[in-house]
C-alpha positions as CSV (number, residue, x, y, z in Angstrom):
1,M,48.4,-55.7,43.2
2,D,52.2,-55.1,43.2
3,H,51.6,-51.4,42.4
4,K,49.2,-51.1,45.3
5,E,51.6,-52.7,47.7
6,K,54.4,-50.5,46.5
7,G,52.2,-47.5,47.1
8,I,51.6,-48.6,50.7
9,F,55.2,-49.2,51.3
10,D,56.0,-45.7,49.9
11,I,53.4,-44.2,52.3
12,V,54.9,-46.0,55.3
13,F,58.5,-45.2,54.3
14,D,57.6,-41.5,53.7
15,F,56.0,-41.4,57.2
16,F,59.1,-42.8,59.0
17,R,61.6,-40.6,57.1
18,S,59.5,-37.5,57.7
19,L,61.2,-34.5,59.3
20,K,58.0,-33.7,61.1
21,L,58.1,-37.1,62.8
22,T,61.7,-36.4,63.9
23,I,60.8,-33.1,65.5
24,F,57.8,-34.5,67.1
25,L,59.8,-37.5,68.6
26,L,62.6,-35.2,69.8
27,I,60.2,-32.7,71.4
28,S,58.3,-35.6,73.1
29,L,61.5,-37.1,74.4
30,A,62.7,-33.7,75.7
31,I,59.4,-33.0,77.5
32,L,59.2,-36.5,79.0
33,S,62.8,-36.4,80.1
34,I,62.1,-33.2,82.0
35,I,59.0,-34.8,83.6
36,G,61.2,-37.8,84.6
37,T,63.7,-35.3,86.2
38,L,61.0,-33.4,88.1
39,I,59.1,-36.4,89.3
40,K,61.1,-38.6,91.7
41,Q,61.4,-42.1,90.3
42,N,60.8,-45.4,92.1
43,A,59.7,-43.9,95.4
44,P,57.0,-45.6,97.6
45,S,53.4,-45.0,96.8
46,V,52.8,-43.4,100.1
47,E,55.3,-40.7,99.3
48,Y,53.6,-39.9,96.0
49,I,50.1,-39.9,97.5
50,Q,51.3,-37.4,100.2
51,R,52.8,-35.2,97.5
52,Y,50.2,-35.3,94.7
53,G,47.0,-36.6,96.3
54,I,45.3,-39.7,95.4
55,G,43.6,-38.4,92.2
56,L,46.8,-37.2,90.5
57,F,48.7,-40.2,91.8
58,N,46.3,-42.5,89.9
59,V,46.8,-40.5,86.7
60,L,50.6,-40.5,86.9
61,D,50.7,-44.1,87.9
62,F,48.5,-45.0,84.9
63,F,51.0,-43.5,82.5
64,N,53.8,-45.2,84.5
65,L,55.6,-41.8,85.2
66,F,57.0,-43.1,88.4
67,D,59.2,-45.5,86.5
68,M,59.3,-43.7,83.3
69,Y,62.6,-44.7,81.8
70,R,61.6,-48.4,81.9
71,S,58.1,-47.8,80.6
72,G,56.9,-49.3,77.4
73,W,56.0,-46.0,75.8
74,F,59.3,-44.4,76.5
75,R,61.1,-47.4,74.9
76,T,58.7,-47.0,71.9
77,I,59.8,-43.4,71.4
78,L,63.4,-44.5,71.3
79,V,62.6,-47.4,68.9
80,L,60.7,-44.9,66.6
81,L,63.7,-42.5,66.7
82,V,65.9,-45.4,65.6
83,V,63.6,-46.3,62.7
84,N,63.2,-42.6,61.7
85,L,67.0,-42.0,61.7
86,V,67.6,-45.1,59.6
87,A,64.8,-44.2,57.1
88,C,66.2,-40.7,56.7
89,S,69.8,-42.0,56.1
90,I,68.7,-44.7,53.7
91,Q,67.1,-42.2,51.4
92,R,70.3,-40.1,50.6
93,F,73.2,-42.3,51.7
94,P,73.7,-44.5,48.6
95,A,74.2,-41.5,46.3
96,V,76.7,-39.9,48.7
97,W,78.5,-43.3,49.1
98,N,78.8,-43.6,45.2
99,Q,80.1,-40.0,45.1
100,I,82.8,-40.6,47.6
101,F,84.0,-44.1,46.7
102,R,83.6,-44.2,42.9
103,G,86.4,-42.8,40.8
104,P,86.5,-39.0,40.6
105,G,85.0,-39.1,37.1
106,A,86.7,-35.9,36.1
107,K,85.8,-34.6,32.7
108,E,87.2,-31.9,30.5
109,L,86.0,-28.5,31.7
110,G,83.4,-27.6,29.1
111,D,81.3,-24.5,28.7
112,S,78.2,-26.4,29.9
113,M,79.9,-27.4,33.1
114,L,81.0,-23.9,33.8
115,K,77.4,-22.8,34.0
116,T,76.9,-25.1,37.0
117,L,80.0,-24.2,39.0
118,P,79.8,-21.4,41.5
119,Y,83.3,-20.2,41.2
120,V,84.7,-19.3,37.7
121,E,87.6,-17.0,36.7
122,R,89.0,-16.3,33.3
123,I,92.6,-15.1,32.7
124,K,93.5,-13.7,29.2
125,L,96.6,-15.4,27.8
126,S,98.6,-13.4,25.3
127,N,101.9,-15.2,25.6
128,R,102.4,-18.7,27.0
129,G,106.2,-18.6,26.7
130,G,106.6,-18.6,30.5
131,M,103.6,-20.7,31.3
132,K,104.3,-24.4,32.1
133,E,101.9,-27.2,33.1
134,D,104.4,-28.3,35.8
135,E,103.8,-25.1,37.7
136,I,100.0,-25.6,37.9
137,R,100.5,-29.3,38.7
138,S,102.9,-28.5,41.5
139,F,100.7,-25.8,43.0
140,L,97.6,-28.0,42.9
141,K,99.6,-30.8,44.5
142,R,100.6,-28.7,47.5
143,I,96.9,-27.8,48.3
144,F,95.0,-30.8,47.0
145,K,95.9,-34.3,46.1
146,D,97.7,-35.3,42.9
147,P,95.8,-33.6,40.1
148,Q,94.5,-35.4,37.1
149,R,95.5,-34.3,33.6
150,I,92.6,-34.6,31.0
151,E,93.6,-34.2,27.4
152,G,91.0,-32.4,25.2
153,E,90.9,-31.4,21.5
154,S,91.8,-27.7,22.1
155,S,92.8,-27.6,25.7
156,V,94.3,-29.4,28.7
157,T,92.3,-29.6,32.0
158,F,93.8,-30.2,35.4
159,Y,91.4,-31.5,38.0
160,A,92.1,-31.8,41.8
161,E,90.0,-32.3,44.9
162,K,90.3,-32.9,48.6
163,G,88.0,-33.7,51.5
164,R,85.8,-36.1,49.6
165,F,85.2,-38.1,52.9
166,S,83.8,-35.0,54.6
167,R,80.4,-35.7,53.0
168,L,80.3,-38.7,55.4
169,G,80.3,-36.3,58.4
170,V,76.5,-36.1,58.8
171,Y,76.1,-39.8,58.4
172,I,78.8,-40.5,61.1
173,T,76.8,-38.2,63.3
174,H,73.6,-40.1,62.4
175,L,75.3,-43.3,63.2
176,S,76.5,-42.0,66.5
177,I,72.9,-41.0,67.5
178,L,71.8,-44.5,66.5
179,I,74.4,-46.1,68.7
180,I,73.4,-43.7,71.6
181,L,69.8,-44.7,71.2
182,I,70.6,-48.4,71.1
183,G,72.7,-48.0,74.3
184,A,69.8,-46.3,76.0
185,L,67.5,-49.1,75.0
186,A,70.0,-51.7,76.2
187,G,70.1,-49.9,79.6
188,S,66.4,-49.6,79.8
189,L,65.8,-53.3,79.0
190,Y,68.6,-55.0,80.8
191,G,69.7,-52.5,83.4
192,F,68.4,-51.8,87.0
193,R,68.8,-49.6,90.0
194,G,68.7,-51.0,93.5
195,F,69.8,-50.4,97.1
196,V,71.3,-52.1,100.0
197,N,72.2,-51.2,103.6
198,I,75.3,-52.8,105.1
199,L,76.2,-52.7,108.8
200,E,79.8,-52.1,109.7
201,G,81.7,-55.3,109.8
202,E,79.0,-57.2,108.0
203,S,78.6,-58.4,104.4
204,V,75.7,-59.0,102.0
205,D,75.3,-61.0,98.8
206,Q,72.1,-59.5,97.4
207,L,70.6,-56.1,96.8
208,Y,66.9,-54.9,96.7
209,L,64.9,-53.6,93.7
210,R,61.9,-51.5,94.4
211,E,58.9,-52.6,92.4
212,K,55.9,-50.5,93.1
213,D,55.8,-50.8,97.0
214,E,57.8,-54.1,97.3
215,D,61.5,-54.5,97.8
216,I,62.6,-57.6,95.8
217,A,65.8,-59.3,96.7
218,K,68.3,-59.9,93.9
219,P,71.4,-62.0,94.3
220,I,74.6,-60.4,92.9
221,G,76.8,-63.4,92.7
222,F,79.4,-62.2,95.2
223,S,79.6,-60.6,98.6
224,I,80.4,-57.1,99.6
225,R,81.5,-56.1,103.1
226,C,81.6,-52.8,104.8
227,D,84.8,-52.6,106.8
228,D,84.3,-49.1,108.1
229,F,82.1,-46.0,107.7
230,R,83.0,-42.5,108.5
231,V,81.2,-39.2,108.6
232,T,82.9,-35.8,108.8
233,F,81.1,-32.5,109.7
234,Y,81.8,-28.9,108.9
235,D,83.5,-27.1,111.9
236,L,80.7,-24.6,112.6
237,K,80.1,-23.1,116.0
238,R,76.4,-24.0,116.2
239,A,74.4,-26.9,117.6
240,E,73.2,-28.2,114.3
241,K,75.8,-30.3,112.5
242,I,76.2,-30.2,108.8
243,V,77.6,-33.1,107.0
244,K,80.8,-32.4,105.0
245,E,81.3,-35.9,103.5
246,Y,80.7,-39.5,104.3
247,M,82.5,-42.5,103.0
248,S,82.7,-46.3,103.3
249,D,85.5,-48.8,103.1
250,L,84.2,-51.7,101.1
251,T,85.6,-55.1,100.3
252,V,84.5,-57.4,97.5
253,L,84.6,-61.2,98.4
254,E,84.3,-64.1,96.1
255,N,84.4,-67.7,97.4
256,G,85.5,-66.3,100.8
257,K,88.5,-64.5,99.3
258,E,89.1,-60.8,99.2
259,V,89.4,-59.7,95.6
260,M,89.0,-55.9,95.8
261,K,89.1,-53.0,98.3
262,K,88.0,-49.5,97.7
263,T,86.9,-46.4,99.7
264,I,83.8,-44.9,98.1
265,E,82.2,-41.5,98.6
266,V,79.5,-39.6,96.9
267,N,80.1,-39.6,93.0
268,H,83.2,-41.9,93.5
269,P,81.6,-45.5,93.2
270,L,83.0,-49.0,93.3
271,H,82.8,-50.8,90.0
272,Y,82.8,-54.6,89.9
273,K,81.3,-57.1,87.4
274,G,79.1,-54.5,85.7
275,L,77.7,-53.2,89.0
276,A,78.4,-49.7,90.4
277,F,78.1,-49.2,94.2
278,Y,77.4,-45.5,95.0
279,Q,77.5,-43.9,98.4
280,S,74.0,-42.6,98.8
281,S,73.0,-42.6,102.5
282,Y,73.9,-43.7,106.0
283,G,72.3,-44.3,109.3
284,A,72.4,-46.3,112.5
285,I,70.6,-49.4,113.8
286,H,70.3,-50.2,117.5
287,D,70.8,-53.6,119.1
288,L,68.7,-53.8,122.3
289,A,68.8,-55.9,125.4
290,I,65.2,-55.7,126.9
291,G,64.6,-57.2,130.3
292,V,61.4,-59.1,131.2
293,Q,60.4,-59.1,134.8
294,W,57.2,-61.1,135.9
295,K,55.3,-59.4,138.7
296,N,54.3,-62.5,140.7
297,K,57.4,-64.5,140.0
298,K,61.1,-64.0,140.6
299,E,61.7,-65.2,137.1
300,T,63.4,-62.7,134.6
301,A,64.4,-63.0,131.0
302,L,66.7,-60.9,128.7
303,L,65.7,-60.4,125.1
304,K,68.2,-59.7,122.4
305,V,66.5,-57.8,119.5
306,S,67.5,-55.3,116.9
307,E,65.6,-52.2,115.8
308,G,62.9,-53.3,113.5
309,G,63.0,-56.9,114.7
310,T,60.5,-59.1,116.5
311,V,61.3,-61.6,119.4
312,P,59.0,-64.0,121.3
313,I,58.6,-63.5,125.0
314,P,59.5,-66.8,126.8
315,N,56.7,-68.8,128.4
316,T,54.0,-66.7,126.9
317,P,52.1,-66.6,123.6
318,A,53.2,-63.0,123.2
319,S,55.9,-61.5,121.0
320,L,57.6,-58.1,121.1
321,R,58.5,-55.9,118.1
322,V,60.9,-52.9,118.4
323,L,59.6,-50.1,116.1
324,K,62.2,-47.4,116.5
325,Y,64.8,-46.0,118.8
326,S,65.0,-42.4,119.9
327,D,67.8,-40.7,121.8
328,Q,65.3,-38.2,123.3
329,V,61.7,-39.0,124.2
330,H,60.0,-35.9,125.4
331,N,63.0,-34.8,127.6
332,F,63.1,-38.2,129.3
333,G,66.2,-39.4,127.6
334,E,66.7,-42.6,125.5
335,G,63.7,-44.7,124.7
336,V,62.3,-47.2,122.2
337,Q,58.9,-47.6,120.8
338,V,57.6,-51.2,121.0
339,V,54.4,-53.1,120.3
340,L,53.2,-56.3,121.9
341,F,51.4,-58.9,119.9
342,K,49.1,-61.1,122.0
343,P,46.3,-63.5,120.9
344,N,42.9,-61.8,120.7
345,Q,44.3,-58.4,121.6
346,E,44.8,-55.4,119.3
347,P,48.4,-54.5,119.2
348,R,49.2,-51.0,120.4
349,P,52.6,-49.2,120.4
350,F,54.1,-47.8,123.6
351,W,57.4,-46.4,124.8
352,L,60.0,-47.8,127.1
353,L,62.4,-45.4,128.8
354,K,66.0,-46.5,129.6
355,G,66.4,-44.0,132.4
356,Y,63.1,-45.2,134.1
357,P,63.1,-48.9,134.4
358,K,59.7,-49.0,136.2
359,F,58.0,-46.8,133.6
360,D,56.3,-49.9,132.0
361,E,54.5,-50.8,135.3
362,Q,51.7,-48.4,134.3
363,R,50.5,-50.9,131.6
364,N,49.4,-53.3,134.5
365,D,50.5,-56.4,132.5
366,E,51.7,-59.6,134.0
367,F,55.3,-58.6,133.2
368,I,57.4,-55.4,133.1
369,L,59.6,-54.5,130.2
370,S,62.8,-52.4,130.6
371,I,65.7,-51.4,128.5
372,E,69.0,-52.9,129.8
373,E,71.4,-52.1,127.1
374,V,71.5,-50.1,123.8
375,I,74.3,-50.7,121.3
376,E,74.4,-48.5,118.2
377,R,75.8,-49.7,114.9
378,E,76.2,-47.5,111.9
379,Y,75.4,-48.7,108.4
380,T,76.2,-47.4,105.0
381,G,73.4,-47.0,102.4
382,L,74.4,-47.9,98.8
383,Q,72.7,-47.3,95.6
384,V,73.6,-50.2,93.2
385,T,73.2,-49.7,89.4
386,K,73.7,-51.8,86.3
387,D,73.6,-50.2,82.9
388,P,74.9,-52.5,80.1
389,G,74.4,-49.8,77.6
390,V,76.6,-47.2,79.3
391,W,79.7,-48.1,77.2
392,I,77.6,-48.2,74.0
393,V,76.4,-44.7,74.8
394,W,80.0,-43.6,75.5
395,A,81.1,-45.1,72.1
396,G,78.3,-43.2,70.5
397,C,79.3,-40.0,72.0
398,S,82.9,-40.4,70.9
399,L,81.7,-41.2,67.4
400,M,79.5,-38.1,67.5
401,I,82.5,-35.9,68.2
402,I,84.3,-37.4,65.2
403,G,81.3,-36.8,63.0
404,L,80.9,-33.2,64.2
405,I,84.6,-32.5,63.6
406,V,84.3,-34.0,60.1
407,S,81.0,-32.1,59.4
408,F,82.2,-28.6,60.6
409,F,85.9,-28.5,60.0
410,F,86.3,-30.3,56.6
411,S,84.8,-29.7,53.2
412,H,84.8,-31.3,49.8
413,Q,86.6,-28.9,47.5
414,R,87.1,-29.3,43.7
415,V,89.2,-27.2,41.3
416,W,89.5,-27.3,37.5
417,V,92.2,-25.4,35.6
418,R,91.8,-25.4,31.7
419,I,94.7,-24.3,29.7
420,P,94.4,-23.7,25.9
421,K,96.8,-25.5,23.5
422,T,97.0,-22.3,21.3
423,P,99.4,-19.4,22.3
424,T,96.5,-17.2,22.7
425,G,93.2,-17.6,24.4
426,E,92.3,-17.7,28.1
427,I,93.0,-19.9,31.1
428,V,89.7,-20.8,32.9
429,L,89.7,-21.6,36.6
430,A,86.6,-23.2,38.2
431,G,85.7,-24.7,41.5
432,S,83.1,-25.7,44.0
433,T,82.8,-26.7,47.6
434,N,80.0,-28.2,49.7
435,K,80.7,-25.9,52.7
436,N,83.2,-23.5,54.2
437,R,82.8,-21.1,51.2
438,V,84.9,-18.3,52.9
439,G,87.9,-20.6,53.3
440,F,87.5,-22.0,49.7
441,E,87.2,-18.4,48.3
442,K,90.6,-17.6,49.7
443,T,92.2,-20.7,48.2
444,F,90.6,-20.1,44.9
445,H,91.6,-16.4,44.9
446,H,95.2,-17.4,45.7
447,L,95.2,-19.8,42.8
448,G,94.0,-17.1,40.5
449,E,96.7,-14.7,41.7
450,R,99.4,-17.4,41.1
451,V,98.2,-18.1,37.6
452,C,98.2,-14.4,36.8
453,S,101.7,-14.0,38.0
454,W,102.8,-17.0,35.8
455,V,101.1,-15.5,32.8
456,K,102.9,-12.2,33.1
457,Q,106.3,-13.8,33.4
């Protein structure tokens, strides 16, 4: 039974440490990230249907490609990458750890060891009168750490090494990728992206998250006020204006007190309590004064309503909604599109023209509507994001740089020098390196030249 369970465990472990799984997950992640870049995320369904058609929309929506980075299967890929990376590291890391942090375990340079080392050089020794151990020890100490002296029956072996820690470079890189993936998961699980529009001079204490086709209000725990909004245009001699930049002066308020001020523009956000406020759009809303004149009465009324708002008409069961404002309605000048809601009547939109107060008489209703005043107020559109994993990702990126530097610019180099105790014989040089063979060959060749020069003295 135990043997059977062990066999199942080995199969599962082999699957998760498989290089094929790594390649498959990385390719899948790359393809899906490209798809997430090409498909606009978290837009209204109407926009997707207009762009892709109802059939393709249903397919893409089924796979949650419109909110891909928070989908369950995207998070599953990240989790599988984490497990795969850990499984791959566990397999080899203990042996590397022991090799780095155990004692060097240097032994006398025997003939059997020479067969396993890639770099070996033999120097005939005819007279050791000018050859001193201190010279070799001093040379090795300059290039490597303090060499070990190993006493043998017929020879003395000096062993030196450097860069033992460089074997950790690949695992530091693995750890950095692991941290980046954990940061991405934290952002996917606990982060969000919302929006808010703020009129000049007003403040808000909540933002809106778009879930499918609904805008869900989310309190932010403080208030943010738009003190001023500015747009500058390129100085081009043509009718069409091209925006150069737009920016907002924002103030953060807590308990009625100003705690922070900042001017934001595109790609220069305001950061406060884990939230980032980006300048993303702008526009204008119109406050209207609409006059109501009854035909058979001298009675009049003035309705105050903002664009997009609804207001009841006094002494009637009807209400008026302002749909949108236009500064030019078929060359008749300013106008607003409105709709009347009356009991037992189908609402139909129609236009009111500011320059033609009697234009509404053609409806033949009991009252005439007219535009008395239009006040335009600009608003700034902010994108609000929270990503608790961003600093984890940055930490992982920093660690990755360290891991790559250790992996590519350092190597574990080892050198043995065996000196015979007899006046005649040969000095044997041997060495090995786990990478950067070209650099080590120069060092090893230089060591051989120095030993030859000492022998000839």
